[in-house]
Structure formats: C-alpha cells, structure tokens
N, C-alpha and C positions, 0 to 999 in steps of 0.2 A: 638309523641312516634314512629310511623315507619322511622321517620326521626336517630334516637338515635340506635335503631334496624339493619338498615341500616350501621352505622356507625360502630356496634358490629359485622355484618356480613361481613363488609370490614377488618376488625381487622383479623377475624378468617381466611379468606379468601387471604391477605398478608402474616397471616403466612404460610398456605399452600404454597403459588405459592413460596414461599422463598425455603422450601423443596423440592419442586419440580425442581425448576431451583437452588440450589448451586451455587456458585460463588461469585464472585469479584465485588460486588455493587457498584459502584460511589456514595457514599449518606448514604451506609450501611443498617441495619435496620427499619430506621425510613423512611426512603423515601419507603420501600419496602410497610408498611404498608399503605403510605399513597397512594400507588397504587393499595394497596387492597380496600379501603376504594374509589378510581375510581371505581377500576374495579367491585368493587359494583354497582356502578351508572349503568355502562355499560353493566355488566352482565345482571341488573333489565331491562333495556331499548332492550336488547337483546330480554330475554325469552320471551318479549312480540310477538313475527313473529315467537317461536320454542312452537310447540302446544304441546310436549310432556315433553317438561322442565316447571312445576308452580312452579316459582320463582316469584312471584308476589314483587313488590317493597312495602320494610319497612315490610316482613314477613319473620319469623325465620321459615326456612324452607328447608326439604334436598335441595331441585330444587334451592329454593336461596342460597345456600350453593355452589351448581355447579356450576353455573352459574356465581355467586362472582368471583369464580377462577380463570372457563376459563377468564372472565374479565380480571382477574388480572394476568394473565399469557399473554395474550395480549398486555392489558400496557406493563410489566415486557419487553417484546421480544422487542417494540417500544420503550422504552425508553435503552435498550441499543442498540439498534442500531443508535439511535442519538448521544445517547452521547460518541460513539466507534469512530463516525468520527470526535470529535472537535481533 
C-alpha cells in the first residue's frame, strides 16, 4: 500500500513542481510526472536525515508532499541541465 501512496504523492509533487518551474521541458508533462515520482523517492530518502520534516516513506502527509516536491524540483533542475547540454 505504501508504494501506491508514494506514486500518488509523486503525481502530486510532479504537478506542483511543474507549476513552480514552468517552461518548455523536453518530454512535456509526462516526464515531469515521472520526475515527480522519482522526486518522491528522493524526498522520502532525504527526509530521513532532516529532523523537522516528517515525510515518511509511503505516507500521505504534508511533510511527505513537501519533501517530494523538493525532490521533484531537484530532479527537474538536473533533468533540464542534462537535456540542455545536448
């Protein structure tokens, strides 16, 4: 069940990341959603090291959404940097 919630959080985070960083992405909205799911994984991993963020793996909480959005933004920035150099 935690995996499905993590995908849902990733979809939400990908959508919010796209709203926060609008622009022309190679791949469009689908790639941003996939980056959001990856960002949810990254955010849930990184939140274990930050004591004031309570985003635990596979839980739908405010902290998990915030950590997933931060992870999605990091992945979106890295994706744009990598795709821009080609």
